[in-house]
Legacy VTK file of the C-alpha trace (Angstrom):
# vtk DataFile Version 3.0
C-alpha trace
ASCII
DATASET POLYDATA
POINTS 268 float
18.673 2.535 -21.972
21.806 1.427 -20.111
25.267 2.677 -19.244
27.585 1.459 -22.012
31.027 2.333 -20.631
32.799 1.468 -17.359
30.540 -1.545 -17.037
32.394 -3.452 -14.302
30.148 -3.541 -11.257
29.874 -5.017 -7.794
26.332 -6.215 -7.161
24.350 -7.197 -4.095
20.695 -7.808 -3.371
17.863 -9.176 -1.275
14.476 -10.441 -2.294
12.954 -7.066 -3.026
15.927 -4.843 -3.900
19.228 -4.779 -5.732
22.243 -2.475 -5.538
25.252 -2.185 -7.821
28.311 0.041 -7.727
30.351 0.965 -10.784
33.954 0.214 -9.833
35.355 2.827 -12.213
33.076 5.765 -11.396
31.794 4.821 -7.934
28.236 5.511 -9.065
25.662 3.606 -7.033
22.512 2.278 -8.680
19.633 0.680 -6.812
16.281 -0.711 -7.822
13.328 -1.621 -5.629
10.551 -3.106 -7.793
6.997 -2.164 -6.884
4.374 -3.977 -8.927
2.511 -3.765 -12.216
-0.913 -3.939 -13.733
-2.145 -5.862 -16.757
-0.407 -8.743 -18.530
1.431 -9.332 -21.785
1.641 -6.236 -23.963
-0.926 -4.551 -21.675
1.499 -4.683 -18.753
2.722 -1.510 -17.035
5.358 -2.013 -14.331
6.539 0.393 -11.647
9.972 0.347 -10.070
11.846 2.678 -7.719
15.223 3.686 -9.152
18.145 5.248 -7.286
20.919 6.710 -9.469
23.675 8.553 -7.637
24.561 10.394 -10.841
21.017 11.536 -11.602
20.996 14.956 -13.246
19.836 17.814 -11.028
17.622 18.855 -13.946
15.379 15.851 -13.325
12.530 17.017 -11.110
11.399 13.579 -10.023
8.415 12.506 -7.959
10.760 12.028 -4.980
12.641 15.313 -5.497
16.048 13.695 -5.000
18.231 10.929 -6.437
15.298 8.517 -6.458
12.937 8.369 -9.417
10.280 6.125 -10.917
11.128 4.061 -13.987
8.053 5.649 -15.620
9.605 9.120 -15.394
11.420 10.311 -18.527
12.656 13.875 -19.034
13.634 15.865 -22.132
15.507 19.091 -21.450
16.543 21.690 -24.012
20.083 23.053 -23.585
22.224 25.714 -25.248
19.450 27.155 -27.385
20.872 29.908 -29.587
20.852 28.620 -33.158
18.897 25.463 -33.899
21.823 23.621 -35.485
23.867 24.311 -32.332
21.159 23.273 -29.913
21.522 20.296 -27.583
18.971 18.228 -25.669
19.390 16.107 -22.564
17.223 13.017 -22.290
17.024 11.299 -18.875
15.856 7.725 -19.285
13.980 5.261 -17.085
17.117 4.319 -15.155
18.223 7.902 -14.568
21.003 7.980 -17.171
21.481 11.112 -19.276
21.854 11.082 -23.048
22.917 14.187 -24.942
21.446 14.825 -28.399
23.210 17.070 -30.911
22.226 18.275 -34.366
22.213 15.729 -37.193
20.202 17.146 -40.106
17.040 19.023 -40.965
14.509 19.531 -43.729
12.292 22.584 -43.516
11.012 22.855 -39.949
11.788 19.237 -39.088
15.087 18.833 -37.238
16.798 15.577 -36.259
19.326 15.107 -33.443
21.411 12.026 -32.618
22.312 10.484 -29.282
26.022 10.927 -28.531
26.060 7.989 -26.087
25.790 5.605 -29.042
22.424 3.959 -28.383
21.126 4.824 -31.879
18.394 7.085 -30.556
17.073 9.851 -32.808
15.233 12.926 -31.549
12.909 14.579 -34.079
11.408 18.036 -33.603
8.853 19.690 -35.848
7.147 23.059 -36.135
8.261 26.592 -36.956
8.363 27.676 -33.309
10.580 24.788 -32.243
8.643 24.370 -29.019
7.887 21.039 -27.380
4.238 21.588 -28.257
5.208 21.372 -31.920
6.244 17.735 -31.495
9.259 16.103 -29.841
9.713 12.374 -30.470
12.555 10.009 -29.559
12.792 6.913 -31.760
15.017 3.937 -30.951
16.680 1.540 -33.373
13.601 -0.719 -33.301
11.305 2.203 -34.205
9.654 2.383 -30.777
8.673 5.967 -29.963
8.572 8.216 -26.906
6.533 11.417 -27.217
7.095 14.408 -24.913
4.941 17.392 -23.955
5.757 21.085 -23.789
7.390 20.658 -20.373
9.630 17.811 -21.482
7.580 15.086 -19.777
6.827 11.757 -21.436
3.160 11.647 -22.450
3.006 8.575 -24.686
5.047 5.521 -25.638
4.256 3.632 -28.840
5.377 0.115 -29.721
6.707 -0.470 -33.229
5.473 -4.071 -33.086
1.879 -2.958 -32.543
1.096 0.759 -32.983
-2.158 0.278 -31.068
-0.011 -0.589 -28.042
0.187 2.866 -26.509
0.941 3.719 -22.913
-0.518 7.074 -21.849
1.065 9.308 -19.180
-1.040 12.072 -17.611
0.148 14.930 -15.391
-1.062 17.526 -12.950
1.393 20.326 -13.575
4.730 18.532 -13.888
3.741 15.715 -11.530
2.958 12.343 -13.058
-0.648 11.584 -12.089
-1.733 8.496 -14.078
-0.411 5.831 -16.447
-2.505 3.341 -18.412
-2.630 1.284 -21.589
-4.998 3.000 -24.021
-6.571 -0.362 -24.935
-7.592 -1.138 -21.343
-8.710 2.092 -19.704
-10.267 0.293 -16.714
-6.784 -0.527 -15.415
-4.513 2.284 -14.346
-1.799 3.390 -11.963
-2.378 6.694 -10.158
0.106 8.903 -8.303
-0.705 11.123 -5.333
1.417 13.897 -3.812
1.819 15.895 -0.627
3.818 19.136 -0.885
4.937 18.150 -4.429
6.503 14.887 -3.252
5.090 11.471 -4.019
3.036 10.142 -1.097
1.151 7.201 -2.610
0.795 5.045 -5.732
-2.419 3.119 -6.361
-2.886 0.175 -8.719
-6.496 0.274 -9.863
-8.553 -2.331 -11.697
-12.214 -1.719 -12.578
-12.425 1.120 -10.086
-10.959 -0.858 -7.177
-7.583 -0.268 -5.543
-5.946 -3.690 -5.465
-2.535 -2.560 -4.219
-0.891 0.639 -2.980
2.544 1.968 -2.039
3.131 4.695 0.547
6.241 6.867 1.003
7.909 8.574 3.931
10.930 10.907 3.966
13.670 11.789 6.458
14.576 15.271 7.723
16.895 15.713 4.722
14.028 14.948 2.312
15.521 11.597 1.334
13.152 8.711 0.657
13.148 6.719 3.940
10.463 4.032 3.725
8.400 2.325 1.037
5.311 0.598 2.421
3.402 -1.890 0.296
-0.231 -2.494 1.266
-2.651 -5.004 -0.169
-6.420 -4.658 -0.254
-6.869 -5.348 3.467
-5.009 -2.256 4.591
-6.055 -2.608 8.252
-4.047 -5.810 8.681
-0.364 -5.201 9.389
0.437 -8.700 8.149
-0.529 -7.443 4.731
2.130 -4.699 4.850
5.625 -4.919 3.471
8.038 -2.142 4.478
11.408 -1.373 2.902
13.705 0.903 4.932
16.458 3.025 3.372
19.308 4.762 5.202
21.958 7.199 3.999
25.580 8.057 4.813
26.163 10.915 7.266
22.997 12.870 6.468
23.914 12.860 2.768
22.031 11.545 -0.279
24.321 8.499 -0.637
22.628 5.187 0.186
24.091 3.299 3.149
21.650 0.384 3.383
18.324 -1.048 2.288
16.475 -3.287 4.725
13.463 -5.434 3.840
10.978 -5.989 6.687
10.123 -9.476 5.398
13.705 -10.524 4.751
16.498 -10.558 7.304
18.959 -9.614 4.583
20.649 -6.223 4.312
21.816 -4.562 1.131
24.842 -2.395 1.802
26.254 0.063 -0.683
29.824 -0.878 -1.569
32.557 1.647 -0.909
35.184 2.101 -3.600
LINES 1 269
268 0 1 2 3 4 5 6 7 8 9 10 11 12 13 14 15 16 17 18 19 20 21 22 23 24 25 26 27 28 29 30 31 32 33 34 35 36 37 38 39 40 41 42 43 44 45 46 47 48 49 50 51 52 53 54 55 56 57 58 59 60 61 62 63 64 65 66 67 68 69 70 71 72 73 74 75 76 77 78 79 80 81 82 83 84 85 86 87 88 89 90 91 92 93 94 95 96 97 98 99 100 101 102 103 104 105 106 107 108 109 110 111 112 113 114 115 116 117 118 119 120 121 122 123 124 125 126 127 128 129 130 131 132 133 134 135 136 137 138 139 140 141 142 143 144 145 146 147 148 149 150 151 152 153 154 155 156 157 158 159 160 161 162 163 164 165 166 167 168 169 170 171 172 173 174 175 176 177 178 179 180 181 182 183 184 185 186 187 188 189 190 191 192 193 194 195 196 197 198 199 200 201 202 203 204 205 206 207 208 209 210 211 212 213 214 215 216 217 218 219 220 221 222 223 224 225 226 227 228 229 230 231 232 233 234 235 236 237 238 239 240 241 242 243 244 245 246 247 248 249 250 251 252 253 254 255 256 257 258 259 260 261 262 263 264 265 266 267
C-alpha cells in the first residue's frame, strides 16, 4: 500500500537506510531493512519503518512513530449503525486507509477503501465482532485476515492459497511469524516493558541472526544492533544510530556504523 497523492519527494540514503520527505505535506518516511528468512515464496522479510504521520491508534512494537513492516492494524471507528460504521486500516508502511460501507447481504457486510487502492473489507457474523471474521482483499485477490483485537493473523496469496504467512501474538504484541509450509523457519519477537527488545531469525532451532533495540529518555528508538551467530565478536555487529530534533519524535539523522554516510531528514 502506498501514498497516492502529493507524491513529490526528496530522497536520501546510505547503504542500510533510506529517508524521504513529502514536499507537499512535510511527512518524513524512513526505512531501515533488517533481514529475512526463507527464499522465493517462502520468504518473510523484516524492515523498520518510520512514518511521521503514523496514526496514534497504532500500538506498534516500538510504541512510537516506528513500526515493523509486519505490523498491520484494523481499527473500528464510529460504530453506531453498521451501514454508518467506518474502519481504519494501517498498512505495512504506516499509512492509514479508511473503509466505509459499500453493501451487505444478510450478516456479511462489505466496505470499500476511500483512498482508491481497490481494497475491500468483508465482515461476517451476527455479532459483527472481529472474531466473526474480518478480511481485507486487494485487487489481485490476496487476503489479510485479522483477529478480534485488529491484529493481522494470516496473509494468503491468491497465486497459491497454500502460501500462508502466520502471525502469532502474546496479548497484542507480535511474537512470531512463519510460513505455514516451513515451520522450522521462523522470526520471533521479544519484549521488555511492552517495547520490542530483540528479533531472532531462527532456522531449524538455531538463531542465525538477531536484532537488538535501545531507546532514548523520550522512548524514541535510538539504536538498532545487528548481530550474527558469533555474538561475542564485535566485528560481527552492525549498529545503526538514530537521533531526533530537539527531544521530539522527528528524525534528525540516521548514522550507519559501517558506513561513513549520514542520512539527514530534509526540512521543508
